[in-house]
Residue frames as qw, qx, qy, qz and C-alpha x, y, z in Angstrom:
[[0.156, -0.368, 0.456, 0.796, 45.70, -3.68, 14.52],
 [0.625, 0.534, 0.239, -0.518, 43.03, -2.79, 11.86],
 [0.773, 0.202, 0.524, 0.294, 43.19, -4.65, 8.59],
 [0.144, -0.413, 0.380, 0.815, 45.13, -3.07, 5.78],
 [0.588, 0.626, 0.449, -0.247, 43.02, -2.08, 2.75],
 [0.268, -0.196, 0.551, 0.766, 43.76, -1.76, -0.97],
 [0.454, 0.605, 0.319, -0.572, 41.48, 0.12, -3.33],
 [0.408, 0.132, 0.704, 0.566, 40.85, -0.78, -7.00],
 [0.220, 0.645, 0.179, -0.710, 39.61, 2.02, -9.26],
 [0.240, 0.340, -0.624, -0.661, 39.71, 0.51, -12.76],
 [0.831, 0.113, -0.045, -0.543, 37.00, -1.61, -14.40],
 [0.735, 0.276, -0.620, -0.001, 39.30, -4.56, -15.19],
 [0.166, 0.265, -0.769, 0.558, 40.57, -4.70, -11.59],
 [0.536, -0.068, 0.376, -0.753, 37.05, -4.54, -10.23],
 [0.848, 0.163, -0.305, -0.402, 35.89, -7.32, -12.53],
 [0.580, 0.268, -0.735, 0.225, 38.79, -9.52, -11.34],
 [0.091, -0.205, 0.677, -0.701, 38.06, -8.77, -7.68],
 [0.622, 0.036, 0.338, -0.706, 34.39, -9.40, -7.84],
 [0.940, 0.239, 0.025, -0.244, 34.55, -12.31, -10.28],
 [0.187, -0.655, 0.724, 0.109, 37.82, -14.11, -9.54],
 [0.710, 0.273, -0.577, -0.297, 38.60, -17.17, -11.64],
 [0.659, 0.038, -0.738, 0.140, 38.47, -20.66, -10.20],
 [0.098, -0.205, 0.579, -0.783, 36.92, -19.59, -6.91],
 [0.189, -0.376, -0.907, 0.021, 34.20, -21.62, -5.10],
 [0.291, -0.696, -0.347, -0.557, 30.89, -20.08, -4.05],
 [0.698, -0.605, -0.314, 0.219, 31.84, -20.72, -0.43],
 [0.564, -0.165, -0.021, 0.809, 35.03, -18.68, -0.85],
 [0.046, 0.470, 0.337, 0.815, 33.11, -15.89, -2.58],
 [0.503, -0.718, -0.393, -0.276, 30.55, -15.77, 0.19],
 [0.699, -0.498, -0.240, 0.453, 33.23, -15.71, 2.89],
 [0.421, 0.110, 0.098, 0.895, 35.04, -12.89, 1.17],
 [0.168, -0.554, -0.283, -0.765, 31.85, -10.80, 1.18],
 [0.626, -0.634, -0.444, -0.087, 30.60, -11.86, 4.69],
 [0.645, -0.229, -0.319, 0.656, 33.73, -10.90, 6.59],
 [0.154, 0.132, -0.040, 0.978, 33.59, -7.13, 5.90],
 [0.401, -0.443, -0.377, -0.708, 29.78, -7.19, 6.46],
 [0.477, -0.280, -0.766, 0.326, 29.88, -8.53, 10.03],
 [0.001, -0.042, -0.304, 0.952, 29.10, -5.04, 11.34],
 [0.492, -0.155, -0.347, -0.783, 25.54, -5.48, 9.89],
 [0.566, -0.265, -0.779, 0.043, 24.98, -8.45, 12.18],
 [0.281, -0.290, -0.527, 0.748, 25.38, -6.23, 15.22],
 [0.122, 0.065, -0.044, -0.989, 23.52, -3.40, 13.64],
 [0.609, 0.028, -0.208, -0.765, 20.43, -5.25, 12.43],
 [0.617, -0.143, 0.715, -0.295, 20.64, -8.88, 13.62],
 [0.757, 0.447, -0.219, -0.422, 20.53, -10.15, 10.03],
 [0.655, -0.261, 0.705, 0.082, 21.46, -13.71, 9.09],
 [0.733, 0.627, 0.101, -0.245, 21.23, -13.42, 5.32],
 [0.871, 0.266, 0.128, 0.394, 23.69, -14.32, 2.54],
 [0.210, 0.888, -0.163, 0.376, 25.30, -10.84, 2.98],
 [0.299, -0.717, 0.529, -0.341, 26.82, -11.96, 6.31],
 [0.853, -0.191, 0.467, -0.130, 27.01, -15.73, 5.87],
 [0.118, 0.546, -0.739, -0.378, 29.42, -17.97, 4.00],
 [0.513, 0.109, 0.837, -0.160, 26.97, -20.91, 3.99],
 [0.081, 0.033, -0.685, -0.723, 25.98, -21.79, 0.35],
 [0.113, -0.489, -0.861, -0.083, 22.57, -23.00, 1.55],
 [0.061, -0.689, -0.372, 0.618, 21.80, -19.72, 3.21],
 [0.017, 0.388, -0.377, -0.841, 22.77, -18.01, -0.08],
 [0.077, -0.176, -0.860, -0.472, 20.61, -20.34, -2.15],
 [0.110, -0.611, -0.764, 0.176, 17.58, -19.97, 0.14],
 [0.070, -0.629, -0.141, 0.761, 17.96, -16.19, 0.30],
 [0.002, -0.216, 0.588, 0.779, 18.28, -15.97, -3.48],
 [0.092, -0.341, -0.885, -0.302, 15.17, -18.06, -4.09],
 [0.094, -0.685, -0.623, 0.367, 13.08, -16.05, -1.63],
 [0.058, -0.546, 0.078, 0.832, 14.22, -12.74, -3.01],
 [0.024, 0.023, -0.733, -0.679, 13.38, -13.88, -6.58],
 [0.088, -0.518, -0.849, -0.058, 9.88, -14.91, -5.46],
 [0.104, -0.685, -0.361, 0.624, 9.30, -11.51, -3.88],
 [0.035, -0.426, 0.341, 0.837, 10.45, -9.69, -6.94],
 [0.030, -0.177, -0.849, -0.496, 8.43, -11.84, -9.38],
 [0.078, -0.614, -0.769, 0.161, 5.29, -11.17, -7.36],
 [0.059, -0.774, -0.248, 0.580, 5.66, -7.39, -7.51],
 [0.178, 0.685, -0.343, -0.617, 6.88, -6.80, -11.03],
 [0.544, 0.083, 0.800, 0.238, 5.87, -8.85, -14.04],
 [0.014, -0.017, 0.555, 0.831, 4.80, -8.53, -17.63],
 [0.171, -0.570, -0.776, -0.211, 1.13, -9.00, -16.61],
 [0.275, -0.851, -0.303, -0.328, -0.23, -6.94, -13.76],
 [0.722, -0.322, -0.302, 0.532, 2.79, -6.70, -11.54],
 [0.318, 0.104, -0.001, 0.942, 3.97, -3.19, -12.52],
 [0.303, -0.557, -0.348, -0.691, 0.39, -1.83, -12.46],
 [0.690, -0.600, -0.405, 0.018, -0.05, -3.16, -8.91],
 [0.596, -0.210, -0.195, 0.751, 3.26, -1.65, -7.80],
 [0.076, 0.358, 0.200, 0.909, 2.16, 1.65, -9.35],
 [0.485, -0.646, -0.394, -0.438, -1.04, 1.62, -7.36],
 [0.735, -0.471, -0.322, 0.367, 0.84, 0.82, -4.16],
 [0.470, -0.003, -0.027, 0.883, 3.31, 3.66, -4.87],
 [0.091, -0.518, -0.302, -0.795, 0.60, 6.14, -5.68],
 [0.615, -0.667, -0.380, -0.180, -1.24, 5.41, -2.43],
 [0.712, -0.367, -0.220, 0.557, 1.96, 5.73, -0.44],
 [0.310, 0.202, 0.082, 0.925, 2.93, 9.01, -2.01],
 [0.286, -0.626, -0.347, -0.637, -0.52, 10.46, -1.40],
 [0.706, -0.603, -0.362, 0.080, -0.40, 9.39, 2.23],
 [0.671, -0.354, -0.089, 0.646, 3.00, 11.01, 2.80],
 [0.238, 0.550, 0.184, 0.779, 2.56, 14.21, 0.89],
 [0.298, -0.344, -0.557, 0.694, 2.65, 16.78, 3.79],
 [0.012, -0.896, -0.425, -0.131, 0.30, 19.56, 4.62],
 [0.246, -0.938, 0.187, 0.155, 3.19, 21.41, 6.24],
 [0.317, 0.751, -0.579, -0.004, 6.93, 21.39, 5.50],
 [0.943, -0.246, 0.223, 0.007, 8.64, 17.95, 5.62],
 [0.219, -0.642, 0.649, 0.345, 12.31, 17.19, 5.17],
 [0.644, 0.468, -0.428, -0.428, 12.80, 15.65, 1.79],
 [0.282, 0.302, -0.909, 0.049, 14.80, 12.58, 2.86],
 [0.321, 0.054, 0.770, -0.548, 12.18, 11.75, 5.49],
 [0.665, 0.392, 0.069, -0.632, 9.44, 11.96, 2.86],
 [0.623, 0.444, -0.584, -0.273, 11.27, 9.64, 0.47],
 [0.071, 0.263, -0.918, 0.288, 12.44, 7.20, 3.18],
 [0.438, 0.105, 0.659, -0.603, 9.01, 6.77, 4.62],
 [0.745, 0.396, -0.014, -0.537, 7.03, 6.33, 1.39],
 [0.505, 0.448, -0.727, -0.129, 9.67, 3.93, 0.05],
 [0.087, -0.178, 0.908, -0.370, 9.58, 1.83, 3.25],
 [0.614, 0.246, 0.453, -0.597, 5.79, 1.64, 3.01],
 [0.697, 0.486, -0.322, -0.419, 5.99, 0.57, -0.66],
 [0.279, 0.367, -0.883, 0.090, 8.49, -2.20, 0.25],
 [0.274, -0.003, 0.828, -0.489, 6.27, -3.47, 3.09],
 [0.639, 0.383, 0.362, -0.560, 3.03, -3.34, 1.13],
 [0.620, 0.583, -0.342, -0.399, 4.28, -4.05, -2.38],
 [0.385, 0.415, -0.823, 0.039, 6.69, -6.87, -1.55],
 [0.075, 0.057, -0.901, 0.423, 5.48, -8.21, 1.84],
 [0.358, -0.455, -0.678, -0.453, 1.75, -7.58, 1.44],
 [0.165, -0.223, -0.617, 0.736, 1.55, -5.72, 4.73],
 [0.007, -0.773, -0.632, -0.047, -1.76, -4.13, 5.59],
 [0.271, 0.498, 0.029, 0.823, -1.45, -0.35, 4.77],
 [0.439, -0.733, -0.178, -0.488, -3.84, 0.51, 7.53],
 [0.828, -0.481, -0.181, 0.224, -1.53, -0.97, 10.15],
 [0.643, 0.165, -0.056, 0.746, 1.35, 1.35, 9.18],
 [0.215, -0.921, -0.265, 0.189, 1.12, 4.32, 11.52],
 [0.416, 0.835, -0.113, 0.343, 3.08, 7.35, 10.32],
 [0.315, -0.834, 0.404, -0.205, 4.91, 7.91, 13.59],
 [0.859, -0.257, 0.436, 0.074, 6.10, 4.26, 13.59],
 [0.784, 0.507, 0.165, 0.318, 7.34, 4.41, 10.00],
 [0.148, 0.908, -0.220, 0.325, 9.27, 7.62, 10.78],
 [0.610, -0.651, 0.437, -0.115, 10.77, 5.98, 13.90],
 [0.908, -0.027, 0.385, 0.162, 11.83, 2.79, 12.13],
 [0.674, 0.645, 0.054, 0.356, 13.37, 4.48, 9.06],
 [0.068, -0.914, 0.289, -0.275, 15.26, 6.90, 11.29],
 [0.708, -0.520, 0.478, -0.024, 16.67, 4.10, 13.44],
 [0.905, 0.241, 0.260, 0.236, 17.69, 2.08, 10.35],
 [0.444, 0.806, -0.107, 0.376, 19.59, 5.07, 8.97],
 [0.308, -0.832, 0.388, -0.250, 21.21, 5.81, 12.38],
 [0.855, -0.302, 0.421, 0.025, 22.25, 2.18, 13.00],
 [0.820, 0.475, 0.115, 0.297, 23.66, 1.84, 9.50],
 [0.214, 0.860, -0.250, 0.389, 25.77, 4.94, 10.04],
 [0.517, -0.712, 0.414, -0.233, 26.78, 3.99, 13.55],
 [0.973, -0.045, 0.212, 0.084, 27.85, 0.46, 12.48],
 [0.675, 0.615, -0.128, 0.386, 30.75, 2.07, 10.49],
 [0.158, 0.689, -0.383, 0.595, 32.24, 3.77, 13.52],
 [0.574, -0.518, 0.400, -0.492, 31.03, 2.08, 16.72],
 [0.084, 0.288, -0.952, 0.054, 32.19, -1.29, 18.10],
 [0.474, -0.242, -0.802, -0.270, 30.00, -4.37, 18.55],
 [0.292, -0.344, -0.722, 0.525, 29.55, -3.85, 22.28],
 [0.116, 0.243, 0.127, -0.955, 28.29, -0.29, 21.81],
 [0.430, -0.031, -0.558, -0.709, 25.85, -1.41, 19.12],
 [0.458, -0.269, -0.847, -0.010, 24.51, -4.19, 21.36],
 [0.164, -0.322, -0.578, 0.731, 23.93, -1.80, 24.23],
 [0.273, 0.122, -0.114, -0.948, 21.66, 0.31, 22.07],
 [0.386, 0.246, 0.832, -0.314, 18.13, -1.00, 22.52],
 [0.427, 0.470, -0.093, -0.767, 16.78, 0.55, 19.29],
 [0.249, 0.180, -0.869, -0.387, 17.08, -2.69, 17.27],
 [0.016, 0.273, 0.929, -0.249, 14.66, -4.46, 19.55],
 [0.275, 0.526, 0.337, -0.731, 12.17, -1.57, 19.20],
 [0.402, 0.446, -0.400, -0.693, 12.18, -1.53, 15.44],
 [0.158, 0.070, -0.973, -0.152, 12.01, -5.32, 15.29],
 [0.190, 0.380, 0.773, -0.471, 8.77, -5.22, 17.40],
 [0.398, 0.547, 0.025, -0.736, 7.26, -2.82, 14.87],
 [0.352, 0.377, -0.697, -0.497, 8.28, -4.86, 11.83],
 [0.006, 0.061, 0.994, -0.090, 6.99, -8.09, 13.44],
 [0.348, 0.476, 0.553, -0.588, 3.57, -6.48, 13.60],
 [0.461, 0.605, -0.183, -0.623, 3.60, -5.60, 9.92],
 [0.561, 0.361, -0.704, -0.245, 5.18, -8.75, 8.49],
 [0.677, -0.347, 0.421, -0.493, 3.47, -11.52, 10.43],
 [0.962, 0.172, -0.179, -0.111, 4.20, -14.73, 8.44],
 [0.390, -0.736, 0.554, 0.000, 7.02, -16.07, 10.62],
 [0.864, 0.030, 0.486, 0.128, 7.26, -19.35, 8.70],
 [0.670, 0.640, 0.201, 0.317, 8.09, -17.53, 5.46],
 [0.266, 0.751, -0.210, 0.566, 9.94, -14.62, 6.98],
 [0.739, -0.459, -0.383, 0.310, 11.61, -15.72, 10.25],
 [0.397, -0.515, -0.047, 0.758, 13.78, -12.60, 10.10],
 [0.425, 0.816, 0.390, 0.029, 12.04, -9.99, 7.88],
 [0.105, -0.901, 0.241, 0.345, 14.98, -7.59, 8.00],
 [0.598, -0.168, 0.654, 0.433, 17.02, -10.04, 5.97],
 [0.379, 0.468, 0.640, 0.477, 14.92, -9.07, 2.90],
 [0.004, 0.939, 0.334, -0.080, 13.54, -5.70, 3.92],
 [0.410, -0.738, 0.162, 0.511, 16.89, -4.07, 4.48],
 [0.417, -0.106, 0.579, 0.693, 18.55, -4.61, 1.04],
 [0.192, 0.643, 0.639, 0.377, 15.30, -3.68, -0.82],
 [0.163, -0.941, -0.270, 0.118, 14.65, -0.51, 1.23],
 [0.473, -0.640, 0.204, 0.570, 18.29, 0.67, 1.52],
 [0.413, 0.051, 0.580, 0.700, 18.93, 0.49, -2.20],
 [0.142, 0.647, 0.654, 0.365, 15.56, 1.92, -3.27],
 [0.147, -0.905, -0.321, 0.237, 15.09, 4.99, -1.12],
 [0.342, -0.613, 0.266, 0.661, 18.42, 6.53, -2.04],
 [0.309, 0.146, 0.697, 0.630, 17.90, 5.79, -5.78],
 [0.017, 0.783, 0.601, 0.160, 14.44, 7.31, -5.69],
 [0.263, -0.844, -0.152, 0.441, 15.68, 10.34, -3.77],
 [0.323, -0.446, 0.387, 0.739, 18.48, 11.23, -6.13],
 [0.248, 0.307, 0.727, 0.562, 16.46, 10.62, -9.24],
 [0.040, -0.858, -0.511, -0.022, 13.53, 12.82, -8.17],
 [0.317, -0.756, 0.017, 0.572, 16.10, 15.46, -7.15],
 [0.346, -0.151, 0.548, 0.747, 17.68, 15.48, -10.57],
 [0.145, 0.579, 0.703, 0.387, 14.32, 15.74, -12.25],
 [0.131, -0.923, -0.342, 0.120, 13.42, 18.86, -10.21],
 [0.361, -0.682, 0.205, 0.602, 16.83, 20.38, -10.67],
 [0.525, 0.283, 0.582, 0.553, 16.65, 20.05, -14.46],
 [0.068, -0.290, 0.051, 0.953, 16.73, 23.42, -16.21],
 [0.459, 0.039, -0.381, -0.802, 13.70, 22.52, -18.42],
 [0.767, -0.071, 0.329, -0.546, 10.73, 20.10, -18.31],
 [0.563, 0.371, -0.694, -0.251, 12.41, 17.31, -20.35],
 [0.190, 0.112, -0.929, 0.297, 12.95, 14.92, -17.40],
 [0.364, 0.143, 0.517, -0.761, 9.69, 15.95, -15.80],
 [0.685, 0.304, -0.181, -0.637, 7.71, 15.16, -18.93],
 [0.491, 0.244, -0.833, -0.077, 9.40, 11.74, -19.22],
 [0.004, 0.000, 0.856, -0.517, 8.46, 10.89, -15.65],
 [0.518, 0.226, 0.288, -0.773, 4.86, 12.04, -16.11],
 [0.671, 0.302, -0.471, -0.486, 4.46, 10.00, -19.31],
 [0.395, 0.156, -0.898, 0.114, 5.84, 6.93, -17.63],
 [0.193, 0.035, 0.698, -0.689, 3.65, 7.42, -14.56],
 [0.641, 0.277, 0.063, -0.713, 0.59, 7.41, -16.84],
 [0.898, 0.305, -0.244, -0.202, 1.78, 4.25, -18.62],
 [0.361, -0.678, 0.634, -0.084, 4.13, 2.24, -16.37],
 [0.969, 0.217, 0.101, -0.062, 5.04, -0.44, -18.86],
 [0.709, -0.327, 0.381, 0.495, 8.42, -1.87, -19.88],
 [0.524, 0.535, 0.398, 0.530, 8.03, -0.45, -23.36],
 [0.026, -0.954, -0.122, -0.272, 7.39, 3.04, -22.04],
 [0.669, -0.666, 0.167, 0.286, 10.35, 2.60, -19.64],
 [0.635, -0.133, 0.443, 0.619, 12.72, 2.24, -22.58],
 [0.408, 0.756, 0.429, 0.280, 11.01, 4.80, -24.91],
 [0.318, -0.277, 0.062, 0.905, 12.96, 7.86, -26.00],
 [0.273, 0.796, 0.500, -0.206, 10.43, 10.63, -26.88],
 [0.174, 0.902, -0.092, -0.384, 10.55, 13.52, -29.34],
 [0.757, 0.615, -0.221, -0.007, 12.14, 11.49, -32.10],
 [0.879, -0.058, -0.253, 0.399, 14.74, 10.06, -29.73],
 [0.263, 0.618, -0.206, 0.711, 15.79, 13.48, -28.49],
 [0.506, -0.604, 0.245, -0.565, 14.27, 13.18, -25.02],
 [0.052, 0.349, -0.908, 0.226, 15.64, 10.62, -22.50],
 [0.663, -0.289, -0.624, -0.297, 13.80, 7.51, -21.58],
 [0.641, -0.682, 0.132, -0.325, 12.86, 6.75, -17.99],
 [0.958, -0.103, -0.036, 0.265, 15.34, 3.86, -18.07],
 [0.584, 0.457, -0.144, 0.655, 18.19, 6.19, -19.10],
 [0.257, -0.763, 0.132, -0.579, 17.29, 8.62, -16.29],
 [0.851, -0.495, 0.127, -0.119, 17.51, 5.82, -13.71],
 [0.897, 0.134, -0.057, 0.418, 20.76, 4.42, -15.19],
 [0.330, 0.646, -0.175, 0.666, 22.37, 7.82, -15.04],
 [0.520, -0.705, 0.186, -0.444, 21.30, 8.19, -11.41],
 [0.963, -0.241, 0.087, 0.088, 22.83, 4.77, -10.69],
 [0.722, 0.416, -0.120, 0.539, 26.01, 5.75, -12.45],
 [0.067, 0.680, -0.223, 0.695, 26.48, 8.99, -10.43],
 [0.464, -0.451, 0.471, -0.600, 25.11, 7.57, -7.16],
 [0.593, 0.043, -0.798, -0.103, 25.70, 3.80, -7.07],
 [0.733, -0.573, -0.196, -0.310, 23.76, 2.20, -4.07],
 [0.807, -0.486, 0.111, 0.317, 27.08, 0.81, -2.76],
 [0.231, 0.932, -0.268, -0.080, 29.87, 3.20, -3.57],
 [0.144, 0.594, -0.786, 0.089, 32.57, 0.80, -2.43],
 [0.954, -0.117, -0.157, -0.226, 32.33, -2.99, -2.25],
 [0.219, -0.677, 0.683, -0.165, 34.63, -4.73, 0.17],
 [0.941, 0.073, -0.326, -0.063, 36.07, -8.23, -0.11],
 [0.556, -0.695, 0.453, -0.054, 38.25, -9.97, 2.47],
 [0.666, 0.480, -0.570, 0.021, 41.40, -11.96, 1.65],
 [0.901, -0.432, 0.014, 0.035, 42.58, -14.89, 3.74],
 [0.404, 0.731, -0.466, 0.291, 46.19, -14.19, 4.68],
 [0.765, -0.186, -0.482, 0.385, 48.66, -15.97, 6.99],
 [0.412, -0.856, -0.213, 0.227, 49.42, -14.00, 10.15],
 [0.566, -0.357, 0.182, 0.721, 52.90, -13.06, 9.09],
 [0.268, 0.414, 0.459, 0.739, 51.65, -11.32, 5.95],
 [0.249, -0.863, -0.403, -0.175, 49.24, -9.31, 8.07],
 [0.561, -0.694, -0.034, 0.450, 52.12, -8.21, 10.24],
 [0.481, -0.070, 0.364, 0.795, 54.01, -7.11, 7.18],
 [0.217, 0.518, 0.119, -0.819, 51.06, -4.91, 6.21],
 [0.013, 0.075, 0.824, 0.561, 49.82, -6.95, 3.28],
 [0.457, -0.050, 0.008, -0.888, 46.25, -5.79, 2.52],
 [0.095, 0.144, 0.980, -0.095, 43.57, -8.20, 3.73],
 [0.350, 0.670, 0.540, -0.369, 40.58, -6.06, 2.61],
 [0.269, 0.099, 0.550, 0.785, 40.19, -5.31, -1.09],
 [0.224, 0.617, 0.382, -0.651, 37.95, -2.36, -2.01],
 [0.331, 0.401, 0.615, 0.592, 36.21, -2.01, -5.38],
 [0.000, 0.452, 0.185, -0.873, 35.69, 1.70, -5.76],
 [0.349, 0.572, 0.718, 0.188, 32.48, 1.71, -7.90],
 [0.074, 0.931, 0.214, -0.286, 32.00, 5.49, -7.64],
 [0.218, -0.647, 0.442, 0.582, 35.52, 6.21, -9.02],
 [0.352, 0.072, 0.806, 0.470, 34.98, 3.97, -12.06],
 [0.214, 0.730, 0.648, 0.041, 31.56, 5.42, -12.77],
 [0.003, -0.944, -0.048, 0.327, 33.03, 8.95, -12.74],
 [0.506, -0.304, 0.527, 0.611, 35.81, 8.07, -15.21],
 [0.323, 0.526, -0.254, -0.744, 35.86, 9.46, -18.75],
 [0.123, 0.027, 0.955, 0.268, 34.98, 5.95, -20.00],
 [0.193, 0.603, 0.750, -0.190, 31.40, 7.10, -19.75],
 [0.322, 0.746, 0.399, 0.426, 31.85, 10.07, -22.07],
 [0.232, 0.470, -0.111, 0.845, 32.42, 13.80, -21.73],
 [0.302, -0.450, 0.254, -0.801, 31.84, 15.57, -18.44],
 [0.526, -0.149, -0.837, -0.015, 31.33, 12.35, -16.44],
 [0.131, -0.195, -0.658, 0.716, 30.41, 14.24, -13.25],
 [0.366, 0.103, -0.013, -0.925, 27.40, 15.84, -14.93],
 [0.523, 0.277, 0.742, -0.315, 23.91, 14.28, -15.01],
 [0.374, 0.431, -0.426, -0.702, 23.20, 13.41, -18.64],
 [0.747, 0.084, 0.612, -0.245, 20.81, 10.46, -19.28],
 [0.716, 0.641, -0.122, -0.249, 21.44, 10.68, -23.06],
 [0.074, -0.585, 0.805, 0.065, 24.71, 8.85, -22.39],
 [0.434, -0.002, 0.894, -0.113, 22.51, 5.79, -22.47],
 [0.632, 0.518, -0.037, -0.575, 20.87, 6.47, -25.79],
 [0.918, 0.121, 0.374, 0.054, 20.98, 3.35, -28.04],
 [0.589, 0.781, -0.131, 0.162, 23.11, 5.24, -30.59],
 [0.024, 0.785, -0.554, 0.276, 25.86, 5.25, -28.01],
 [0.933, -0.279, 0.142, -0.179, 25.51, 1.63, -26.91],
 [0.880, 0.329, -0.196, 0.281, 28.73, 0.58, -28.69],
 [0.343, 0.534, -0.395, 0.664, 30.82, 2.93, -26.59],
 [0.527, -0.623, 0.131, -0.563, 29.06, 2.45, -23.29],
 [0.294, 0.242, -0.877, 0.293, 30.91, 0.40, -20.64],
 [0.542, -0.453, -0.699, -0.110, 28.99, -1.61, -18.14],
 [0.354, -0.681, 0.210, -0.605, 27.72, -0.25, -14.85],
 [0.444, 0.058, -0.823, 0.350, 28.77, -1.77, -11.58],
 [0.375, -0.412, 0.165, -0.814, 25.88, -0.28, -9.63],
 [0.881, -0.268, 0.052, -0.387, 24.61, -3.74, -8.64],
 [0.636, -0.468, 0.604, 0.102, 28.01, -5.38, -8.34],
 [0.526, 0.560, -0.565, -0.300, 29.55, -7.97, -10.71],
 [0.220, 0.283, -0.931, 0.062, 29.87, -11.73, -10.96],
 [0.422, -0.271, -0.863, -0.057, 28.07, -14.50, -9.11],
 [0.263, -0.481, -0.633, 0.547, 27.29, -12.34, -6.11],
 [0.033, -0.163, -0.193, -0.967, 25.86, -9.36, -8.04],
 [0.377, 0.098, 0.443, -0.807, 22.55, -8.04, -6.75],
 [0.248, 0.307, 0.917, 0.056, 19.61, -10.44, -7.39],
 [0.224, 0.760, 0.478, -0.379, 17.30, -7.50, -7.86],
 [0.213, -0.363, 0.383, 0.823, 19.40, -5.92, -10.71],
 [0.052, 0.261, 0.733, 0.626, 16.85, -6.75, -13.48],
 [0.200, -0.706, -0.676, -0.062, 13.94, -5.50, -11.33],
 [0.347, -0.585, -0.305, 0.667, 15.16, -2.53, -9.32],
 [0.135, -0.110, 0.233, 0.957, 15.55, 0.10, -12.06],
 [0.255, -0.400, -0.620, -0.624, 12.00, -0.36, -13.30],
 [0.445, -0.630, -0.609, 0.184, 10.65, -0.52, -9.74],
 [0.328, -0.411, -0.150, 0.837, 12.53, 2.67, -8.83],
 [0.001, 0.116, 0.417, 0.902, 11.17, 4.35, -11.99],
 [0.331, -0.590, -0.674, -0.298, 7.58, 3.52, -10.99],
 [0.429, -0.647, -0.439, 0.453, 8.12, 5.11, -7.57],
 [0.266, -0.246, 0.120, 0.924, 9.89, 8.13, -8.97],
 [0.080, -0.304, -0.558, -0.768, 7.14, 8.71, -11.56],
 [0.368, -0.663, -0.642, -0.110, 4.41, 8.47, -8.97],
 [0.405, -0.519, -0.264, 0.705, 6.23, 10.94, -6.71],
 [0.128, -0.100, 0.280, 0.946, 6.51, 13.49, -9.54],
 [0.203, -0.411, -0.699, -0.548, 2.94, 12.81, -10.77],
 [0.413, -0.671, -0.611, 0.076, 1.28, 13.11, -7.38],
 [0.352, -0.429, -0.168, 0.815, 3.28, 16.12, -6.30],
 [0.000, -0.070, -0.402, -0.913, 2.12, 17.94, -9.44],
 [0.324, -0.478, -0.687, -0.441, -1.52, 16.90, -9.04],
 [0.483, -0.637, -0.534, 0.277, -1.62, 17.82, -5.35],
 [0.083, 0.926, -0.001, 0.369, 0.05, 21.21, -5.87],
 [0.731, -0.614, 0.090, 0.283, 3.03, 20.25, -3.76],
 [0.390, 0.857, -0.309, 0.138, 6.48, 21.75, -4.29],
 [0.886, -0.182, -0.098, 0.416, 10.05, 20.57, -3.65],
 [0.097, -0.962, 0.251, 0.038, 12.48, 23.13, -2.21],
 [0.883, 0.328, -0.182, 0.282, 15.88, 22.32, -3.68],
 [0.592, -0.737, 0.134, 0.297, 19.03, 22.42, -1.61],
 [0.045, 0.825, -0.465, -0.318, 22.58, 23.26, -2.68],
 [0.183, 0.427, -0.861, -0.207, 23.60, 19.68, -3.42],
 [0.861, -0.067, -0.331, -0.380, 22.18, 16.24, -3.97],
 [0.409, -0.560, 0.656, -0.297, 22.89, 14.01, -1.02],
 [0.484, 0.114, -0.861, -0.110, 22.97, 10.27, -0.34],
 [0.498, -0.441, -0.720, 0.196, 22.24, 8.73, 3.02],
 [0.244, -0.740, -0.293, 0.553, 22.84, 12.26, 4.38],
 [0.306, -0.174, 0.326, 0.878, 23.67, 15.63, 2.89],
 [0.073, 0.597, 0.678, 0.422, 20.17, 16.84, 2.02],
 [0.178, -0.476, -0.335, 0.794, 20.42, 20.19, 3.74],
 [0.188, 0.330, -0.105, -0.919, 17.80, 22.63, 2.50],
 [0.284, -0.098, -0.802, -0.516, 15.64, 20.02, 0.71],
 [0.288, 0.211, 0.711, -0.606, 11.99, 19.91, 1.82],
 [0.076, -0.341, -0.798, -0.491, 8.54, 19.07, 0.53],
 [0.154, 0.337, 0.479, -0.796, 5.43, 21.24, 1.13],
 [0.255, 0.643, 0.703, 0.168, 1.96, 21.79, -0.24],
 [0.165, 0.185, 0.122, 0.961, 1.77, 25.14, -1.96],
 [0.152, 0.453, 0.526, -0.703, -0.82, 27.56, -0.49],
 [0.269, 0.559, 0.694, 0.366, -3.84, 28.13, -2.64]]
């Protein structure tokens, strides 16, 4: 009998679910780990996302913070990430037509490997990157519908692990590289994809000009700057609006420990925080389903509720302070290099997520 689920769609209910009072870190970890066990079969990960061990959580958090600090700092970190991003975009800009999600997945995966894990760019063969990113996407999707035995019988995890082990070779520091690669890549590629898509779908050049200006000067001050006397959105506001409309995790699951008799009575044992529903509520202003970065203008700060894009409470995403700026750097370099190389983006009917990018493609315009 599958576990009964209960969905929460209000901000107060989500805060209480994700930050319950008087709850130990072990209990919080257990509540998160139980619904995530499918990821163990899908990717063989052993991180804090699937473990209730506080030591695993502490070690994972420390390692993730070290990676983030090395790739984005107030000194040269953002400039270095911008250089890595620019090189990756240039390498993946196609001569012929290329499906847009493949383009973004591959360049983002390369940026994660080189920018965070210091992989050698010359070792990253294009056909291998395409293969690995495709399998990650497929196994993530399959894990939601296929049982553990079926997932184990699929040999694709071994194949992508062999590739990754060649790129991330420090086994002392990274005994299981996917523990850290997966959350960084999975969050980043979809955020980059939807943000670039909105920039190209904009009816004027306002968003495009903001991205170009930030790409030329990828600093934290420029990230937050509203141009044209405060009438044009900042790069930060563009990213925040993309996170609002397309949160990396649309629904966050937590397990409840129930006695057997309550389960038989149908008492819900899985609680769902519906992040997407909250973000689309009128608490965020008029026309909440429309893309409008000016919602995040400082003049509206007093009426702006918090975003739950990176969760809430003690187990909120460690990368929350870093990811928006990092995504902005990648987005800006995609827009900048596409313009300089004469590449074009064919826009589909709708903006997708993990899937749903029908009709979207990248190509170099003929001279």
